[in-house]
Structure formats: C-alpha cells, structure tokens
Backbone and ligand atoms as CSV (ligand in chain L), in Angstrom:
chain,resi,resn,atom,element,x,y,z
A,1,MET,N,N,17.188,74.266,34.037
A,1,MET,CA,C,16.458,74.878,32.922
A,1,MET,C,C,15.040,75.236,33.373
A,2,LYS,N,N,14.637,76.518,33.171
A,2,LYS,CA,C,13.291,76.939,33.589
A,2,LYS,C,C,12.370,76.996,32.375
A,3,PHE,N,N,11.164,76.463,32.546
A,3,PHE,CA,C,10.189,76.466,31.458
A,3,PHE,C,C,8.942,77.226,31.888
A,4,THR,N,N,8.273,77.873,30.907
A,4,THR,CA,C,6.978,78.491,31.187
A,4,THR,C,C,5.940,77.368,31.247
A,5,HIS,N,N,4.740,77.723,31.747
A,5,HIS,CA,C,3.683,76.708,31.859
A,5,HIS,C,C,3.367,76.092,30.493
A,6,LEU,N,N,3.303,76.954,29.468
A,6,LEU,CA,C,2.995,76.471,28.119
A,6,LEU,C,C,4.098,75.535,27.620
A,7,GLN,N,N,5.359,75.911,27.868
A,7,GLN,CA,C,6.488,75.059,27.455
A,7,GLN,C,C,6.433,73.700,28.157
A,8,LYS,N,N,6.060,73.733,29.443
A,8,LYS,CA,C,5.955,72.477,30.200
A,8,LYS,C,C,4.903,71.558,29.577
A,9,LEU,N,N,3.769,72.154,29.189
A,9,LEU,CA,C,2.710,71.357,28.558
A,9,LEU,C,C,3.164,70.817,27.204
A,10,GLN,N,N,3.909,71.644,26.462
A,10,GLN,CA,C,4.404,71.207,25.139
A,10,GLN,C,C,5.383,70.040,25.300
A,11,ILE,N,N,6.298,70.173,26.273
A,11,ILE,CA,C,7.277,69.105,26.509
A,11,ILE,C,C,6.552,67.841,26.986
A,12,ALA,N,N,5.581,68.025,27.888
A,12,ALA,CA,C,4.814,66.872,28.390
A,12,ALA,C,C,4.136,66.154,27.224
A,13,THR,N,N,3.558,66.915,26.301
A,13,THR,CA,C,2.874,66.317,25.156
A,13,THR,C,C,3.872,65.552,24.272
A,14,GLU,N,N,5.035,66.164,24.042
A,14,GLU,CA,C,6.070,65.492,23.229
A,14,GLU,C,C,6.479,64.162,23.875
A,15,LEU,N,N,6.607,64.168,25.198
A,15,LEU,CA,C,7.043,62.961,25.906
A,15,LEU,C,C,5.937,61.905,25.918
A,16,ILE,N,N,4.702,62.354,26.051
A,16,ILE,CA,C,3.565,61.416,26.017
A,16,ILE,C,C,3.466,60.776,24.631
A,17,GLN,N,N,3.683,61.588,23.600
A,17,GLN,CA,C,3.628,61.035,22.227
A,17,GLN,C,C,4.631,59.897,22.075
A,18,ARG,N,N,5.759,59.993,22.782
A,18,ARG,CA,C,6.796,58.949,22.711
A,18,ARG,C,C,6.611,57.901,23.805
A,19,LYS,N,N,5.490,57.988,24.535
A,19,LYS,CA,C,5.091,57.002,25.559
A,19,LYS,C,C,6.028,56.917,26.755
A,20,MET,N,N,6.520,58.052,27.209
A,20,MET,CA,C,7.322,58.042,28.434
A,20,MET,C,C,6.397,57.810,29.630
A,21,ARG,N,N,6.938,57.183,30.683
A,21,ARG,CA,C,6.164,56.927,31.896
A,21,ARG,C,C,5.669,58.247,32.505
A,22,VAL,N,N,4.416,58.230,32.940
A,22,VAL,CA,C,3.777,59.431,33.481
A,22,VAL,C,C,4.544,59.988,34.692
A,23,SER,N,N,5.028,59.095,35.576
A,23,SER,CA,C,5.711,59.577,36.783
A,23,SER,C,C,6.970,60.378,36.425
A,24,ILE,N,N,7.641,59.989,35.353
A,24,ILE,CA,C,8.853,60.714,34.945
A,24,ILE,C,C,8.473,62.054,34.314
A,25,ILE,N,N,7.433,62.038,33.475
A,25,ILE,CA,C,7.003,63.299,32.847
A,25,ILE,C,C,6.588,64.286,33.940
A,26,HIS,N,N,5.927,63.778,34.958
A,26,HIS,CA,C,5.525,64.639,36.080
A,26,HIS,C,C,6.763,65.228,36.760
A,27,SER,N,N,7.792,64.398,36.969
A,27,SER,CA,C,8.989,64.906,37.649
A,27,SER,C,C,9.744,65.923,36.787
A,28,ILE,N,N,9.649,65.804,35.465
A,28,ILE,CA,C,10.344,66.741,34.572
A,28,ILE,C,C,9.573,68.056,34.453
A,29,THR,N,N,8.257,67.940,34.261
A,29,THR,CA,C,7.468,69.127,33.899
A,29,THR,C,C,6.645,69.691,35.057
A,30,GLY,N,N,6.362,68.882,36.059
A,30,GLY,CA,C,5.513,69.333,37.160
A,30,GLY,C,C,4.027,69.296,36.809
A,31,VAL,N,N,3.709,68.864,35.570
A,31,VAL,CA,C,2.295,68.797,35.162
A,31,VAL,C,C,1.617,67.666,35.954
A,32,ASN,N,N,0.408,67.964,36.430
A,32,ASN,CA,C,-0.377,67.028,37.232
A,32,ASN,C,C,-0.471,65.635,36.583
A,33,PRO,N,N,-0.187,64.561,37.337
A,33,PRO,CA,C,-0.252,63.203,36.758
A,33,PRO,C,C,-1.616,62.867,36.159
A,34,LYS,N,N,-2.689,63.395,36.782
A,34,LYS,CA,C,-4.041,63.113,36.272
A,34,LYS,C,C,-4.186,63.707,34.862
A,35,THR,N,N,-3.707,64.921,34.686
A,35,THR,CA,C,-3.739,65.587,33.370
A,35,THR,C,C,-2.906,64.779,32.376
A,36,LEU,N,N,-1.736,64.308,32.834
A,36,LEU,CA,C,-0.846,63.545,31.952
A,36,LEU,C,C,-1.491,62.236,31.519
A,37,ARG,N,N,-2.156,61.557,32.473
A,37,ARG,CA,C,-2.810,60.282,32.148
A,37,ARG,C,C,-3.937,60.490,31.139
A,38,SER,N,N,-4.711,61.585,31.326
A,38,SER,CA,C,-5.816,61.781,30.382
A,38,SER,C,C,-5.280,62.216,29.015
A,39,LEU,N,N,-4.165,62.953,29.005
A,39,LEU,CA,C,-3.528,63.295,27.721
A,39,LEU,C,C,-3.058,62.019,27.009
A,40,HIS,N,N,-2.482,61.105,27.796
A,40,HIS,CA,C,-2.004,59.847,27.225
A,40,HIS,C,C,-3.169,59.077,26.587
A,41,ARG,N,N,-4.284,59.002,27.323
A,41,ARG,CA,C,-5.459,58.278,26.789
A,41,ARG,C,C,-5.960,58.943,25.514
A,42,GLU,N,N,-5.946,60.295,25.527
A,42,GLU,CA,C,-6.427,61.048,24.376
A,42,GLU,C,C,-5.550,60.776,23.137
A,43,ILE,N,N,-4.243,60.742,23.350
A,43,ILE,CA,C,-3.305,60.574,22.229
A,43,ILE,C,C,-3.227,59.120,21.753
A,44,HIS,N,N,-3.155,58.178,22.705
A,44,HIS,CA,C,-2.910,56.776,22.322
A,44,HIS,C,C,-4.152,55.880,22.406
A,45,GLY,N,N,-5.189,56.362,23.080
A,45,GLY,CA,C,-6.399,55.545,23.216
A,45,GLY,C,C,-6.240,54.413,24.212
A,46,THR,N,N,-5.145,54.407,24.974
A,46,THR,CA,C,-4.915,53.366,25.982
A,46,THR,C,C,-4.425,54.020,27.272
A,47,ARG,N,N,-4.432,53.229,28.365
A,47,ARG,CA,C,-3.891,53.735,29.625
A,47,ARG,C,C,-2.363,53.715,29.564
A,48,PRO,N,N,-1.718,54.682,30.221
A,48,PRO,CA,C,-0.248,54.667,30.211
A,48,PRO,C,C,0.304,53.476,30.984
A,49,ALA,N,N,1.500,53.015,30.618
A,49,ALA,CA,C,2.143,51.887,31.310
A,49,ALA,C,C,2.529,52.323,32.722
A,50,SER,N,N,2.547,51.355,33.627
A,50,SER,CA,C,2.987,51.658,34.988
A,50,SER,C,C,3.968,50.579,35.418
A,51,GLY,N,N,4.480,50.686,36.642
A,51,GLY,CA,C,5.440,49.697,37.134
A,51,GLY,C,C,6.788,50.321,37.390
A,52,GLN,N,N,7.731,49.446,37.735
A,52,GLN,CA,C,9.052,49.913,38.128
A,52,GLN,C,C,9.812,50.554,36.963
A,53,ILE,N,N,10.530,51.626,37.271
A,53,ILE,CA,C,11.392,52.259,36.271
A,53,ILE,C,C,12.705,51.462,36.243
A,54,PRO,N,N,13.195,51.076,35.052
A,54,PRO,CA,C,14.423,50.267,35.005
A,54,PRO,C,C,15.656,51.089,35.383
A,55,THR,N,N,16.740,50.416,35.745
A,55,THR,CA,C,18.023,51.106,35.929
A,55,THR,C,C,18.820,50.917,34.640
A,56,THR,N,N,19.867,51.710,34.458
A,56,THR,CA,C,20.689,51.532,33.257
A,56,THR,C,C,21.327,50.150,33.257
A,57,GLY,N,N,21.735,49.673,34.449
A,57,GLY,CA,C,22.335,48.340,34.556
A,57,GLY,C,C,21.422,47.262,34.004
A,58,ARG,N,N,20.127,47.407,34.267
A,58,ARG,CA,C,19.160,46.418,33.761
A,58,ARG,C,C,18.900,46.598,32.270
A,59,ILE,N,N,18.978,47.856,31.821
A,59,ILE,CA,C,18.784,48.102,30.379
A,59,ILE,C,C,19.912,47.433,29.585
A,60,LEU,N,N,21.138,47.442,30.180
A,60,LEU,CA,C,22.288,46.822,29.505
A,60,LEU,C,C,22.294,45.316,29.815
A,61,SER,N,N,21.264,44.635,29.312
A,61,SER,CA,C,21.086,43.225,29.672
A,61,SER,C,C,21.534,42.254,28.591
A,62,THR,N,N,21.557,42.708,27.336
A,62,THR,CA,C,22.040,41.850,26.248
A,62,THR,C,C,22.947,42.702,25.352
A,63,ARG,N,N,23.764,42.058,24.539
A,63,ARG,CA,C,24.665,42.822,23.658
A,63,ARG,C,C,23.915,43.728,22.680
A,64,PRO,N,N,22.845,43.243,22.012
A,64,PRO,CA,C,22.131,44.150,21.119
A,64,PRO,C,C,21.565,45.370,21.866
A,65,LYS,N,N,21.033,45.154,23.096
A,65,LYS,CA,C,20.507,46.281,23.882
A,65,LYS,C,C,21.644,47.211,24.294
A,66,HIS,N,N,22.787,46.612,24.645
A,66,HIS,CA,C,23.964,47.398,25.002
A,66,HIS,C,C,24.388,48.268,23.817
A,67,GLY,N,N,24.363,47.681,22.623
A,67,GLY,CA,C,24.710,48.417,21.413
A,67,GLY,C,C,23.748,49.564,21.159
A,68,MET,N,N,22.440,49.289,21.275
A,68,MET,CA,C,21.424,50.312,21.046
A,68,MET,C,C,21.544,51.444,22.065
A,69,ALA,N,N,21.727,51.083,23.346
A,69,ALA,CA,C,21.851,52.091,24.400
A,69,ALA,C,C,23.096,52.948,24.160
A,70,SER,N,N,24.161,52.323,23.657
A,70,SER,CA,C,25.402,53.060,23.393
A,70,SER,C,C,25.236,54.028,22.218
A,71,VAL,N,N,24.482,53.613,21.212
A,71,VAL,CA,C,24.214,54.503,20.075
A,71,VAL,C,C,23.431,55.722,20.563
A,72,PHE,N,N,22.387,55.479,21.360
A,72,PHE,CA,C,21.622,56.605,21.894
A,72,PHE,C,C,22.530,57.521,22.731
A,73,ALA,N,N,23.322,56.925,23.630
A,73,ALA,CA,C,24.169,57.715,24.532
A,73,ALA,C,C,25.177,58.548,23.742
A,74,ALA,N,N,25.716,57.986,22.665
A,74,ALA,CA,C,26.685,58.720,21.834
A,74,ALA,C,C,26.018,59.925,21.166
A,75,LEU,N,N,24.784,59.728,20.676
A,75,LEU,CA,C,24.048,60.837,20.049
A,75,LEU,C,C,23.711,61.905,21.088
A,76,TYR,N,N,23.289,61.468,22.261
A,76,TYR,CA,C,22.931,62.396,23.337
A,76,TYR,C,C,24.160,63.212,23.763
A,77,ARG,N,N,25.308,62.544,23.838
A,77,ARG,CA,C,26.540,63.230,24.218
A,77,ARG,C,C,26.958,64.241,23.150
A,78,SER,N,N,26.791,63.842,21.895
A,78,SER,CA,C,27.162,64.723,20.788
A,78,SER,C,C,26.262,65.964,20.754
A,79,ILE,N,N,24.970,65.785,20.983
A,79,ILE,CA,C,24.022,66.906,20.944
A,79,ILE,C,C,24.088,67.722,22.237
A,80,GLY,N,N,24.180,67.040,23.353
A,80,GLY,CA,C,24.107,67.727,24.651
A,80,GLY,C,C,25.442,68.251,25.154
A,81,THR,N,N,26.529,67.944,24.474
A,81,THR,CA,C,27.904,68.334,24.849
A,81,THR,C,C,28.256,67.860,26.274
A,82,ALA,N,N,29.344,68.414,26.809
A,82,ALA,CA,C,29.830,67.949,28.125
A,82,ALA,C,C,28.859,68.284,29.258
A,83,GLU,N,N,27.881,69.144,28.982
A,83,GLU,CA,C,26.874,69.493,30.005
A,83,GLU,C,C,26.118,68.269,30.516
A,84,ILE,N,N,26.027,67.241,29.675
A,84,ILE,CA,C,25.237,66.062,30.070
A,84,ILE,C,C,25.833,65.341,31.275
A,85,PHE,N,N,27.113,65.643,31.571
A,85,PHE,CA,C,27.739,64.981,32.724
A,85,PHE,C,C,27.352,65.645,34.039
A,86,ASN,N,N,26.674,66.793,33.945
A,86,ASN,CA,C,26.234,67.494,35.158
A,86,ASN,C,C,24.725,67.629,35.264
A,87,THR,N,N,24.061,67.657,34.112
A,87,THR,CA,C,22.617,67.917,34.135
A,87,THR,C,C,21.906,67.148,33.028
A,88,LEU,N,N,20.652,66.798,33.283
A,88,LEU,CA,C,19.865,66.098,32.261
A,88,LEU,C,C,19.153,67.152,31.423
A,89,ASN,N,N,19.501,67.234,30.151
A,89,ASN,CA,C,18.890,68.223,29.259
A,89,ASN,C,C,17.796,67.538,28.440
A,90,ILE,N,N,16.544,67.871,28.751
A,90,ILE,CA,C,15.415,67.164,28.146
A,90,ILE,C,C,15.298,67.468,26.645
A,91,CYS,N,N,15.677,68.680,26.233
A,91,CYS,CA,C,15.600,69.018,24.801
A,91,CYS,C,C,16.637,68.208,24.010
A,92,SER,N,N,17.852,68.092,24.544
A,92,SER,CA,C,18.889,67.268,23.894
A,92,SER,C,C,18.459,65.813,23.888
A,93,LEU,N,N,17.840,65.381,24.984
A,93,LEU,CA,C,17.382,63.991,25.072
A,93,LEU,C,C,16.356,63.691,23.976
A,94,LEU,N,N,15.406,64.595,23.787
A,94,LEU,CA,C,14.376,64.385,22.761
A,94,LEU,C,C,15.005,64.311,21.369
A,95,ARG,N,N,15.932,65.220,21.079
A,95,ARG,CA,C,16.577,65.229,19.752
A,95,ARG,C,C,17.382,63.948,19.543
A,96,ALA,N,N,18.145,63.556,20.565
A,96,ALA,CA,C,18.969,62.345,20.449
A,96,ALA,C,C,18.093,61.110,20.316
A,97,TYR,N,N,16.990,61.081,21.063
A,97,TYR,CA,C,16.106,59.911,21.015
A,97,TYR,C,C,15.490,59.753,19.618
A,98,ASP,N,N,15.012,60.867,19.064
A,98,ASP,CA,C,14.393,60.796,17.730
A,98,ASP,C,C,15.407,60.351,16.674
A,99,LEU,N,N,16.634,60.873,16.785
A,99,LEU,CA,C,17.685,60.473,15.844
A,99,LEU,C,C,18.007,58.990,15.989
A,100,HIS,N,N,18.088,58.547,17.245
A,100,HIS,CA,C,18.355,57.140,17.543
A,100,HIS,C,C,17.290,56.242,16.902
A,101,LEU,N,N,16.027,56.660,17.050
A,101,LEU,CA,C,14.932,55.880,16.457
A,101,LEU,C,C,15.075,55.814,14.942
A,102,GLU,N,N,15.333,56.993,14.359
A,102,GLU,CA,C,15.435,57.090,12.912
A,102,GLU,C,C,16.566,56.189,12.391
A,103,LEU,N,N,17.743,56.294,13.041
A,103,LEU,CA,C,18.902,55.500,12.630
A,103,LEU,C,C,18.686,54.015,12.867
A,104,SER,N,N,18.218,53.671,14.072
A,104,SER,CA,C,18.133,52.254,14.422
A,104,SER,C,C,17.061,51.534,13.618
A,105,CYS,N,N,15.967,52.224,13.327
A,105,CYS,CA,C,14.921,51.557,12.540
A,105,CYS,C,C,15.460,51.209,11.156
A,106,GLY,N,N,16.307,52.068,10.598
A,106,GLY,CA,C,16.917,51.804,9.301
A,106,GLY,C,C,17.876,50.625,9.378
A,107,ILE,N,N,18.625,50.545,10.484
A,107,ILE,CA,C,19.635,49.492,10.628
A,107,ILE,C,C,18.997,48.152,10.971
A,108,ILE,N,N,18.015,48.196,11.904
A,108,ILE,CA,C,17.405,46.960,12.398
A,108,ILE,C,C,16.532,46.297,11.331
A,109,GLY,N,N,15.819,47.139,10.583
A,109,GLY,CA,C,14.898,46.603,9.580
A,109,GLY,C,C,13.815,45.766,10.238
A,110,ASN,N,N,13.630,44.553,9.781
A,110,ASN,CA,C,12.575,43.698,10.336
A,110,ASN,C,C,13.106,42.651,11.307
A,111,ASN,N,N,14.334,42.839,11.803
A,111,ASN,CA,C,14.904,41.869,12.753
A,111,ASN,C,C,14.098,41.885,14.050
A,112,PRO,N,N,13.403,40.764,14.376
A,112,PRO,CA,C,12.537,40.763,15.559
A,112,PRO,C,C,13.305,40.696,16.875
A,113,ASN,N,N,14.621,40.414,16.820
A,113,ASN,CA,C,15.408,40.249,18.053
A,113,ASN,C,C,16.077,41.541,18.529
A,114,VAL,N,N,16.043,42.570,17.704
A,114,VAL,CA,C,16.694,43.831,18.082
A,114,VAL,C,C,15.667,44.952,18.081
A,115,HIS,N,N,15.656,45.736,19.164
A,115,HIS,CA,C,14.699,46.835,19.268
A,115,HIS,C,C,15.425,48.103,19.677
A,116,PRO,N,N,14.957,49.256,19.199
A,116,PRO,CA,C,15.514,50.504,19.715
A,116,PRO,C,C,15.150,50.636,21.195
A,117,ILE,N,N,15.890,51.439,21.954
A,117,ILE,CA,C,15.496,51.649,23.349
A,117,ILE,C,C,14.240,52.520,23.361
A,118,ASN,N,N,13.471,52.476,24.445
A,118,ASN,CA,C,12.293,53.336,24.513
A,118,ASN,C,C,12.635,54.636,25.234
A,119,ILE,N,N,11.705,55.587,25.208
A,119,ILE,CA,C,11.982,56.939,25.725
A,119,ILE,C,C,12.221,56.931,27.244
A,120,THR,N,N,11.554,56.018,27.953
A,120,THR,CA,C,11.786,55.915,29.405
A,120,THR,C,C,13.215,55.432,29.661
A,121,GLN,N,N,13.658,54.447,28.891
A,121,GLN,CA,C,15.034,53.958,29.032
A,121,GLN,C,C,16.031,55.065,28.669
A,122,ALA,N,N,15.691,55.853,27.648
A,122,ALA,CA,C,16.580,56.959,27.250
A,122,ALA,C,C,16.739,57.954,28.399
A,123,TRP,N,N,15.631,58.257,29.058
A,123,TRP,CA,C,15.687,59.201,30.192
A,123,TRP,C,C,16.521,58.616,31.333
A,124,VAL,N,N,16.337,57.333,31.635
A,124,VAL,CA,C,17.099,56.678,32.709
A,124,VAL,C,C,18.603,56.759,32.405
A,125,ILE,N,N,18.960,56.489,31.143
A,125,ILE,CA,C,20.376,56.541,30.748
A,125,ILE,C,C,20.906,57.970,30.909
A,126,ALA,N,N,20.129,58.957,30.430
A,126,ALA,CA,C,20.564,60.360,30.525
A,126,ALA,C,C,20.705,60.780,31.991
A,127,ARG,N,N,19.763,60.361,32.825
A,127,ARG,CA,C,19.845,60.681,34.255
A,127,ARG,C,C,21.097,60.049,34.867
A,128,ASP,N,N,21.325,58.766,34.544
A,128,ASP,CA,C,22.462,58.063,35.140
A,128,ASP,C,C,23.806,58.602,34.634
A,129,ILE,N,N,23.832,59.144,33.406
A,129,ILE,CA,C,25.059,59.796,32.923
A,129,ILE,C,C,25.287,61.079,33.738
A,130,SER,N,N,24.194,61.814,34.007
A,130,SER,CA,C,24.341,63.104,34.713
A,130,SER,C,C,24.811,62.930,36.151
A,131,ILE,N,N,24.564,61.763,36.755
A,131,ILE,CA,C,24.998,61.549,38.140
A,131,ILE,C,C,26.203,60.600,38.221
A,132,GLY,N,N,26.724,60.205,37.071
A,132,GLY,CA,C,27.956,59.409,37.047
A,132,GLY,C,C,27.760,57.917,37.254
A,133,VAL,N,N,26.505,57.469,37.336
A,133,VAL,CA,C,26.249,56.029,37.502
A,133,VAL,C,C,26.522,55.292,36.185
A,134,ALA,N,N,26.180,55.948,35.079
A,134,ALA,CA,C,26.498,55.408,33.750
A,134,ALA,C,C,27.631,56.255,33.172
A,135,TYR,N,N,28.564,55.615,32.498
A,135,TYR,CA,C,29.732,56.343,31.988
A,135,TYR,C,C,30.157,55.760,30.643
A,136,PHE,N,N,31.043,56.495,29.982
A,136,PHE,CA,C,31.513,56.062,28.665
A,136,PHE,C,C,32.873,55.385,28.776
A,137,CYS,N,N,33.056,54.318,28.008
A,137,CYS,CA,C,34.345,53.644,27.922
A,137,CYS,C,C,34.810,53.731,26.469
A,138,TYR,N,N,36.119,53.865,26.307
A,138,TYR,CA,C,36.681,53.961,24.957
A,138,TYR,C,C,37.119,52.586,24.466
A,139,CYS,N,N,36.743,52.247,23.256
A,139,CYS,CA,C,37.183,50.977,22.670
A,139,CYS,C,C,38.374,51.245,21.755
A,140,GLN,N,N,39.491,50.648,22.075
A,140,GLN,CA,C,40.711,50.902,21.287
A,140,GLN,C,C,40.690,50.191,19.941
A,141,TYR,N,N,39.723,49.310,19.731
A,141,TYR,CA,C,39.656,48.593,18.455
A,141,TYR,C,C,38.785,49.327,17.434
A,142,CYS,N,N,37.562,49.691,17.848
A,142,CYS,CA,C,36.698,50.368,16.875
A,142,CYS,C,C,36.616,51.871,17.152
A,143,HIS,N,N,37.303,52.333,18.214
A,143,HIS,CA,C,37.432,53.766,18.508
A,143,HIS,C,C,36.104,54.467,18.785
A,144,ILE,N,N,35.165,53.751,19.362
A,144,ILE,CA,C,33.923,54.408,19.790
A,144,ILE,C,C,33.916,54.491,21.316
A,145,HIS,N,N,33.047,55.371,21.841
A,145,HIS,CA,C,32.809,55.424,23.281
A,145,HIS,C,C,31.472,54.742,23.537
A,146,TYR,N,N,31.512,53.642,24.249
A,146,TYR,CA,C,30.259,52.926,24.533
A,146,TYR,C,C,29.860,53.132,25.986
A,147,LEU,N,N,28.599,52.844,26.263
A,147,LEU,CA,C,28.025,53.089,27.585
A,147,LEU,C,C,28.266,51.901,28.512
A,148,LEU,N,N,28.473,52.192,29.792
A,148,LEU,CA,C,28.624,51.113,30.759
A,148,LEU,C,C,28.201,51.579,32.155
A,149,THR,N,N,27.815,50.623,32.998
A,149,THR,CA,C,27.588,50.894,34.430
A,149,THR,C,C,28.287,49.774,35.193
A,150,ASP,N,N,28.509,49.995,36.482
A,150,ASP,CA,C,29.179,48.955,37.281
A,150,ASP,C,C,28.290,47.727,37.455
A,151,ASP,N,N,26.957,47.929,37.366
A,151,ASP,CA,C,26.047,46.804,37.584
A,151,ASP,C,C,25.409,46.307,36.282
A,152,ALA,N,N,26.045,46.616,35.142
A,152,ALA,CA,C,25.495,46.171,33.853
A,152,ALA,C,C,25.399,44.642,33.836
A,153,HIS,N,N,24.364,44.134,33.193
A,153,HIS,CA,C,24.179,42.683,33.119
A,153,HIS,C,C,25.049,42.052,32.030
A,154,VAL,N,N,25.695,42.902,31.220
A,154,VAL,CA,C,26.620,42.374,30.209
A,154,VAL,C,C,28.053,42.570,30.718
A,155,PRO,N,N,29.007,41.731,30.311
A,155,PRO,CA,C,30.405,41.920,30.722
A,155,PRO,C,C,30.942,43.258,30.199
A,156,PRO,N,N,31.905,43.883,30.894
A,156,PRO,CA,C,32.395,45.207,30.507
A,156,PRO,C,C,33.286,45.187,29.264
A,157,ALA,N,N,32.656,45.127,28.108
A,157,ALA,CA,C,33.410,45.157,26.852
A,157,ALA,C,C,32.585,45.872,25.793
A,158,CYS,N,N,33.247,46.294,24.729
A,158,CYS,CA,C,32.583,47.052,23.657
A,158,CYS,C,C,31.492,46.199,22.992
A,159,PRO,N,N,30.264,46.718,22.922
A,159,PRO,CA,C,29.186,45.921,22.316
A,159,PRO,C,C,29.387,45.702,20.820
A,160,ILE,N,N,29.979,46.685,20.163
A,160,ILE,CA,C,30.163,46.571,18.709
A,160,ILE,C,C,31.153,45.445,18.408
A,161,CYS,N,N,32.304,45.504,19.111
A,161,CYS,CA,C,33.330,44.475,18.881
A,161,CYS,C,C,32.829,43.097,19.315
A,162,THR,N,N,32.094,43.061,20.438
A,162,THR,CA,C,31.586,41.771,20.917
A,162,THR,C,C,30.614,41.191,19.902
A,163,LEU,N,N,29.796,42.070,19.350
A,163,LEU,CA,C,28.853,41.592,18.342
A,163,LEU,C,C,29.606,41.107,17.103
A,164,ARG,N,N,30.786,41.628,16.906
A,164,ARG,CA,C,31.624,41.146,15.783
A,164,ARG,C,C,32.464,39.942,16.216
A,165,LYS,N,N,32.244,39.485,17.447
A,165,LYS,CA,C,32.937,38.319,18.011
A,165,LYS,C,C,34.451,38.511,18.151
A,166,GLN,N,N,34.831,39.722,18.575
A,166,GLN,CA,C,36.231,39.960,18.910
A,166,GLN,C,C,36.349,40.047,20.422
A,167,GLU,N,N,37.562,40.220,20.915
A,167,GLU,CA,C,37.752,40.332,22.356
A,167,GLU,C,C,38.504,41.610,22.693
A,168,PRO,N,N,37.782,42.719,22.769
A,168,PRO,CA,C,38.465,43.988,23.041
A,168,PRO,C,C,38.882,44.114,24.508
A,169,LYS,N,N,39.860,44.964,24.756
A,169,LYS,CA,C,40.248,45.257,26.135
A,169,LYS,C,C,39.526,46.517,26.575
A,170,LEU,N,N,39.284,46.629,27.866
A,170,LEU,CA,C,38.525,47.761,28.407
A,170,LEU,C,C,39.461,48.926,28.719
A,171,SER,N,N,39.005,50.114,28.378
A,171,SER,CA,C,39.777,51.301,28.736
A,171,SER,C,C,38.800,52.399,29.130
A,172,ILE,N,N,38.776,52.775,30.404
A,172,ILE,CA,C,37.816,53.767,30.881
A,172,ILE,C,C,38.404,55.158,30.724
A,173,MET,N,N,37.580,56.077,30.222
A,173,MET,CA,C,38.029,57.478,30.052
A,173,MET,C,C,38.365,58.103,31.379
L,1,ZN,ZN,ZN,34.811,48.190,19.847
C-alpha cells in the first residue's frame, strides 16, 4: 500500500494517539523517529514507551489475554478479509483495534484482571498472521476461530471454552 506524505503523517498521528511504539510507526510510515517522539510528547505529555517488542507467543500468556487477542484477530480478519494472510493492512488494523477496544471495554467493565490488548500488540498479531507465525484454529464446540502460535504460553485450546472450564479438542484450519 502506497501513501502520500500527508497520509503517512495522518496515519502516524492516529497510531501515536493509540500509543503505538515509535519504532513500529517509523517502520510503517517512514516518518522520522525524532518527529514521532516529539509528536508523542505533544499529544500525551510524556515520553513514548521503549523496550522490546513482544511476540504473539508472549502476548498469548494467559487465557483472558488469549481471549482478548482472539477477539481482536477475529475482527481484523473480518474487516481485512483473506488479504491479511499475505499483507499487514494498517487501515484494517486501526478499524479492528478501535472496535476491539469499544467491545472489550463494554464486556470487561471494571474487572481489574482483564485488559484489552494494546495497539503495539495488535500490530504484532497482524504482522504474525501475515507471515503465518500466528494462525486461526477452529473450535468445534463454540464454533469460533481463535488465535494461536506454536510458541504460545497457553496450551493449544479454545480460550472461550477454557474460560468456561470445558475441554475442547483442537482442530487447525
Ligand atoms: Zn470454543
């Protein structure tokens, strides 16, 4: 996908508003990291976060996180269509992420133990889907497609059913 300079700045601003890591925004938009950091300070009044970018396997570390990541991935797949298996579509990612936030905040309410995924994690998941590191598995019990990786920290089973304390069998698409 080719963007004009103005579009790149607009996308960078949208991603900064959602607190995506500067190094990733730079790789997506090509906008200078120094410009991105000062934009971040201007918008949030703080320095942007730094440090290691997580892998999808690490994001899938607990059942609630697995559930949240799967909800995001399902929305991203629905919006981005089968193209997401070949390319990371940043516009679809933004739409899916915002929907995920909207839905999950309503579901989670004030539960301090469950959090929506953040925009950096959303990008990592979308990237890993596009290169086949993260993939969808079908649950024959609740009929959803949930997200999984070979190195996930949770056992390979449906997060929804597991959270309901059932024992589903795995079936990979
Ligand atoms: Zn299930």
